[in-house]
C-alpha positions in Angstrom: -0.3 -0.1 -0.1 1.1 3.8 -0.5 2.2 5.0 3.1 3.7 8.4 1.5 4.0 10.4 -1.1 7.2 12.8 -1.9 7.2 15.7 -4.1 10.1 15.8 -6.3 13.5 14.6 -6.0 16.5 16.3 -5.1 15.2 19.9 -5.8 18.5 21.4 -5.0 20.3 19.2 -7.1 21.0 21.0 -10.4 20.5 17.5 -12.2 17.1 17.3 -10.9 15.9 20.8 -11.2 16.7 23.8 -13.2 18.3 26.3 -10.8 18.7 28.7 -13.3 15.5 29.1 -14.4 14.6 29.2 -10.6 17.3 30.2 -8.8 15.6 30.9 -5.1 12.9 27.9 -5.6 10.4 30.0 -5.4 8.5 28.2 -8.8 9.5 24.7 -6.8 7.8 25.7 -3.4 4.7 27.3 -5.4 4.3 23.9 -7.0 5.1 21.9 -3.7 2.3 23.9 -1.9 -0.3 23.3 -4.4 0.6 19.5 -5.0 0.3 19.0 -0.9 -3.6 21.1 -1.0 -4.3 18.5 -3.7 -3.2 15.5 -2.2 -4.7 16.2 1.0 -7.8 17.0 -0.5 -7.5 13.3 -2.0 -6.3 11.2 1.0 -5.9 13.4 4.4 -4.2 10.4 5.9 -1.3 10.2 3.4 2.3 11.2 4.6 3.5 14.1 2.5 7.1 14.4 2.5 9.1 17.3 0.5 11.6 15.8 -1.9 14.7 14.2 -0.5 17.4 16.9 -0.5 21.3 16.9 -2.2 23.1 18.1 -0.9 22.0 17.8 2.5 22.2 22.0 3.1 20.2 23.8 6.2 20.4 26.9 4.1 17.9 25.6 1.7 15.4 23.9 4.4 15.4 26.9 6.3 14.7 28.9 2.8 11.8 26.8 2.4 10.7 26.8 5.9 10.4 30.7 5.5 8.6 30.6 2.4 6.2 28.6 4.2 6.8 25.0 2.0 7.1 23.3 4.7 3.5 23.8 6.4 1.3 21.5 4.8 4.0 18.8 4.8 4.5 15.9 7.5 8.3 15.3 7.0 11.5 16.5 5.2 14.2 14.0 3.3 17.9 14.2 2.9 19.9 11.6 0.6 23.6 11.0 1.4 26.2 9.3 -0.1 29.6 10.0 1.7 31.5 7.3 0.3 31.2 8.4 -3.1 30.0 11.7 -3.8 30.1 13.9 -0.2 32.4 16.0 1.0 32.3 14.5 4.5 32.6 11.4 6.6 30.0 8.6 6.9 30.5 8.9 10.4 29.0 12.1 10.3 25.3 11.0 9.4 24.1 11.7 13.1 25.5 15.4 12.6 24.0 16.0 9.0 20.6 14.9 10.2 21.0 16.9 13.3 21.4 20.2 11.1 18.4 19.6 9.5 16.6 19.0 12.5 17.4 22.3 13.8 15.7 23.9 11.2 12.5 22.3 11.5 10.1 20.7 13.4 9.2 17.7 10.8 10.4 14.6 11.3 14.0 13.8 9.1 13.8 10.9 6.5 16.9 9.3 4.8 15.4 8.7 1.8 18.4 7.7 -0.4 21.7 6.2 1.3 24.3 4.0 -0.4 27.7 2.8 -1.5 29.0 2.3 -4.7 31.0 -0.9 -5.3 32.9 0.9 -8.4 36.2 0.2 -6.0 35.5 -2.7 -4.2 32.3 -4.6 -3.1 33.7 -5.1 0.2 33.5 -0.6 0.5 29.8 -1.2 0.2 29.6 -4.5 2.8 31.5 -1.5 5.3 29.2 1.0 4.3 26.0 -0.6 4.6 26.8 -2.2 8.1 27.7 1.2 9.6 24.9 3.0 7.9 22.8 1.0 9.8 24.5 1.4 13.1 24.4 5.1 12.8 20.8 5.3 11.2 18.6 2.7 12.5 16.4 4.1 15.4 17.6 7.5 14.9 15.0 8.7 12.1 11.9 7.0 10.9 12.6 5.7 7.5 15.8 4.9 5.9 16.0 3.8 2.0 19.1 2.0 0.5 19.6 3.0 -3.1 19.1 0.5 -4.8 18.2 -2.7 -5.7 19.8 -3.3 -8.8 22.9 -1.6 -10.7 22.1 1.1 -13.4 22.4 -1.1 -16.6 25.3 0.2 -18.5 23.5 1.1 -22.0 21.2 3.4 -19.9 22.9 7.1 -19.1 23.1 8.2 -15.7 21.0 11.4 -14.7 23.6 13.8 -14.2 24.0 17.3 -16.2 28.0 16.3 -17.4 28.2 12.7 -17.7 31.4 11.1 -18.8 33.5 14.6 -18.6 32.3 14.1 -14.1 34.9 10.6 -14.4 35.1 8.1 -12.0 32.2 10.5 -10.4 29.9 9.2 -13.3 30.5 5.9 -13.2 30.1 5.4 -9.7 26.2 5.9 -10.6 26.6 2.4 -12.5 27.3 0.3 -9.3 24.9 1.2 -6.6 22.9 -1.9 -6.0 22.9 -4.7 -4.1 22.6 -7.0 -7.2 24.6 -6.5 -10.7 23.0 -5.7 -13.8 22.3 -9.2 -14.7 20.6 -9.9 -11.2 23.2 -11.8 -9.9 24.0 -10.8 -5.8 27.1 -8.9 -4.2 28.7 -9.3 -1.4 26.5 -6.9 0.9 23.1 -8.7 -0.5 23.9 -11.3 2.1 24.2 -8.9 4.8 21.3 -6.7 4.0 18.7 -8.9 5.6 20.3 -8.2 9.0 19.1 -5.0 9.0 15.2 -5.5 7.4 12.7 -4.4 7.9 13.9 -1.1 9.8 15.7 -0.2 6.4 14.2 -0.2 3.2 15.2 -0.2 -0.4 14.8 2.8 -3.2 14.4 1.2 -6.3 13.1 3.2 -9.5 11.5 1.4 -12.1 11.5 3.0 -15.8 8.6 2.5 -18.3 8.1 -1.4 -19.0 11.3 -2.5 -16.7 12.0 -5.8 -17.5 13.3 -6.3 -13.8 9.9 -5.5 -11.9 9.1 -8.8 -11.2 12.4 -10.1 -10.3 13.0 -7.2 -8.0 9.8 -8.2 -6.0 11.0 -11.4 -5.7 14.4 -10.3 -4.3 12.7 -7.5 -1.9 10.5 -10.5 -0.6 13.9 -12.7 -0.3 15.3 -9.8 1.4 12.7 -9.0 4.3 12.2 -5.8 2.8 9.1 -4.0 4.0 9.3 -0.1 3.0 9.9 0.6 -0.7 10.6 3.8 -2.1 9.8 4.4 -5.9 8.4 6.7 -8.5 5.7 7.3 -10.8 7.1 10.1 -13.7 4.6 12.9 -14.7 6.3 12.5 -17.6 5.7 9.3 -18.5 2.3 9.7 -17.9 1.9 11.2 -21.3 2.8 7.8 -22.8 -0.4 6.2 -24.9 -0.3 3.2 -22.6 1.0 4.9 -19.2 -1.8 3.9 -16.9 -1.3 0.3 -17.9 2.1 0.3 -16.9 1.2 2.2 -13.9 -1.4 -0.2 -13.0 1.1 -3.1 -13.2 3.7 -1.5 -10.6 1.4 -1.1 -8.5 -0.2 -4.1 -8.5 3.1 -5.4 -8.1 4.5 -3.0 -5.2 1.2 -3.6 -3.3 2.1 -5.6 -0.6 5.0 -3.4 0.3 4.9 0.3 2.3 5.3 2.4 -0.3 6.6 5.8 -0.7 5.8 6.9 -3.8 7.8 10.1 -5.5 5.8 12.1 -8.1 8.6 14.0 -10.6 10.1 14.8 -14.2 8.5 17.6 -15.9 7.1 16.3 -19.2 9.2 18.2 -22.0 5.8 20.0 -23.5 4.9 21.1 -20.0 8.2 22.6 -19.0 9.2 26.2 -19.0 12.1 24.7 -21.1 11.9 21.3 -22.7 13.8 19.4 -20.1 12.3 17.1 -17.1 14.3 19.4 -14.6 12.2 22.4 -15.5 9.7 23.9 -13.6 6.3 23.6 -15.2 4.4 25.9 -17.0 1.4 25.7 -15.0 2.1 24.4 -11.3 -1.4 23.1 -10.8 -0.8 20.4 -13.5 1.5 18.8 -11.9 -0.4 19.3 -8.5 -3.7 17.7 -10.7 -1.3 14.7 -11.5 -0.7 13.8 -8.0 -4.4 13.9 -7.1 -5.0 11.9 -10.0 -2.3 9.2 -8.9 -3.4 9.5 -5.2 -7.2 8.8 -6.3 -6.1 6.0 -8.5 -3.6 4.1 -6.2 -4.7 5.2 -2.8 -8.0 6.9 -2.3 -9.0 8.4 0.7 -11.9 6.8 2.7 -13.4 10.5 3.5 -13.3 13.4 1.1 -12.7 16.9 2.0 -13.4 19.6 -0.2 -10.8 19.8 -3.0 -9.1 23.4 -3.2 -10.2 26.0 -5.3 -6.9 26.1 -6.9 -7.6 22.7 -8.8 -11.0 23.3 -9.9 -11.0 23.6 -14.0 -7.7 22.1 -14.4 -7.6 19.5 -17.7 -6.0 16.3 -17.6 -4.8 16.6 -20.8 -3.3 14.0 -22.0 -1.3 14.3 -26.0 1.8 12.5 -27.3 5.1 13.4 -26.2 8.8 12.6 -26.7 9.2 10.5 -23.8 11.6 10.8 -21.2 15.0 8.8 -21.5 15.3 5.6 -19.4 18.1 7.2 -17.9 15.8 9.9 -16.4 13.1 7.9 -14.8 15.9 6.2 -12.9 18.8 7.1 -11.6 19.0 9.8 -8.2 21.3 12.3 -8.9 
């Protein structure tokens, strides 16, 4: 079942939100406020979470707090990869959580944390064990990124790709399982930390790994799963059929669904990181997904801002597979 929804992914990361088009996050804040109201109207009991931030930046969180973006939410979220990309030690996790707790009263979730096997699988084993020691019991939700390696044929979602050197290639080795589905060393250790630790796994449109992923999640004792439903992908002709299949396959888990990715034809710029031309359209997408997959038992009056918003479905160039998957 869906227990929580998140609004976007890493909004303070230029690979996921166009900071040149929205340098002070005013458009992002407006979009989140409308989406939160729309979801609350559909299902008041759903937990609503701010898109997980990367880097962990108390200044960014303070800005959204002061702009009243957090007022309608139930939790905030952070992402951290100190053994791969962040400029802080893995042992600093408690301090990084405390930095965000100091600027908001909302619970802090860790909705992505992981370690690449780019250098050695033993590094991931160490990182998993230390992460579990530091975070289990410290925060309400922890989602390990990820179950599968990113397939080598798919691009990772970054701005500069191969020009980033080894930082780029680490994206392809974050899984507990290799691209072919065989387990790495850390996979044998992961069940020691479930169900307290969940997994974040993104599925692109018609992802061939879905059924095998469910089998592995059950084998590892995972109960909490984070995934995404792409606003951009919703304009594919058969989008609802695929969304239905994904949500049926995951219905036995406690699912946190992330709503993200701007359709190219609905962005200020033709890119999935762009602020939308009309924030109400993103809110309407979020409301429709909740109505379809997590309907509330008691309906409250829909916000006036959504009245008359069209759920127009017209062809659009599909989002690339990589943009539907990787979180940095």
